[in-house]
C-alpha positions in Angstrom: -81.2 -175.4 45.5 -83.8 -178.1 43.9 -83.5 -178.2 40.7 -86.4 -179.6 39.8 -88.5 -177.0 40.7 -89.3 -173.6 39.3 -88.9 -170.2 40.6 -92.4 -168.5 42.1 -92.0 -164.4 41.6 -95.3 -164.7 44.4 -97.9 -163.7 41.4 -98.6 -167.4 40.0 -101.8 -167.6 41.8 -103.5 -164.1 40.0 -102.3 -165.4 36.8 -103.9 -168.6 37.6 -107.5 -166.5 38.1 -107.3 -164.4 34.6 -109.7 -166.4 32.5 -110.4 -164.9 29.0 -114.0 -162.9 28.5 -116.2 -164.8 26.1 -117.3 -163.0 22.8 -120.3 -162.6 21.6 -120.7 -163.7 18.1 -122.6 -161.0 16.1 -125.6 -162.4 14.5 -125.5 -163.4 10.8 -127.3 -161.3 8.1 -130.8 -161.2 7.1 -131.4 -162.8 3.7 -132.8 -159.7 3.1 -129.5 -157.7 3.1 -127.8 -159.9 0.8 -130.0 -159.0 -1.7 -130.1 -155.4 -1.1 -126.0 -156.0 -0.8 -126.0 -157.6 -4.4 -128.4 -155.3 -6.0 -125.5 -152.8 -5.2 -123.5 -154.0 -6.8 -121.3 -155.0 -3.5 -119.5 -158.3 -3.5 -119.0 -161.2 -1.1 -115.7 -160.9 0.7 -115.4 -164.9 0.0 -113.1 -165.7 -2.7 -114.6 -168.2 -5.5 -114.2 -171.7 -4.4 -112.4 -174.3 -6.6 -114.3 -177.4 -7.4 -112.2 -180.2 -6.3 -112.6 -183.9 -8.0 -110.1 -186.5 -6.9 -110.2 -190.0 -8.2 -107.3 -192.9 -7.5 -104.7 -193.3 -10.7 -103.1 -196.5 -11.5 -100.7 -196.0 -14.2 -97.8 -194.3 -14.2 -98.0 -190.3 -14.3 -96.0 -187.1 -13.6 -97.0 -183.8 -12.0 -97.8 -180.5 -13.8 -98.9 -177.4 -11.8 -101.1 -174.6 -13.4 -101.4 -171.5 -12.0 -104.6 -170.3 -13.7 -107.6 -167.8 -12.8 -110.2 -169.6 -10.7 -113.1 -169.0 -13.5 -111.4 -171.4 -15.6 -110.4 -174.0 -13.4 -113.9 -174.3 -12.5 -114.9 -174.7 -15.9 -112.2 -177.3 -16.2 -113.1 -179.4 -13.5 -116.8 -179.0 -14.2 -116.5 -180.3 -17.2 -114.0 -183.6 -15.9 -116.7 -183.9 -13.6 -120.0 -183.9 -16.4 -117.8 -186.4 -18.4 -116.9 -188.3 -15.6 -113.1 -187.9 -16.4 -110.1 -188.0 -14.4 -107.6 -184.8 -14.7 -105.1 -187.4 -16.8 -108.0 -188.6 -19.1 -109.3 -184.6 -19.7 -105.7 -183.7 -20.1 -105.3 -186.8 -22.3 -108.4 -185.5 -24.5 -106.9 -182.1 -24.8 -103.4 -183.2 -26.0 -105.2 -185.4 -28.4 -106.9 -182.3 -29.7 -103.7 -180.2 -29.8 -102.1 -182.8 -32.3 -104.8 -183.0 -34.3 -104.0 -179.3 -34.9 -100.8 -180.1 -35.3 -99.3 -177.5 -33.4 
C-alpha cells in the first residue's frame, strides 16, 4: 500500500460539495430605538471602553498592575491626556502629593 496516499471512504466528493449558508446580518437599530430604550432605562450591552494613551519612556521603570473600576481609570487617563502627562509623570505627581501629606 502506498503510504503517501490518504485513505478514501467514498464520501469525499459529498463533503466537497457542502457550502456554508450565508446568513443575512440583522439590520441596525434605528436611532429612535436607542432613544426610546434609554428613556426606559435600558443599558447598552457594550461595556464602558477604557481610554488608552501610550507614550515611550526612556528612563528605567518598574511595572505596577492596577485593577480598578473603569470609570475611575477613565478619570485618571483623561486627566493624564488633558495635562499631557505620561502615566509615569502622573504617578510621580500623585506620589509627591502623598509624600507632602506625610501619610
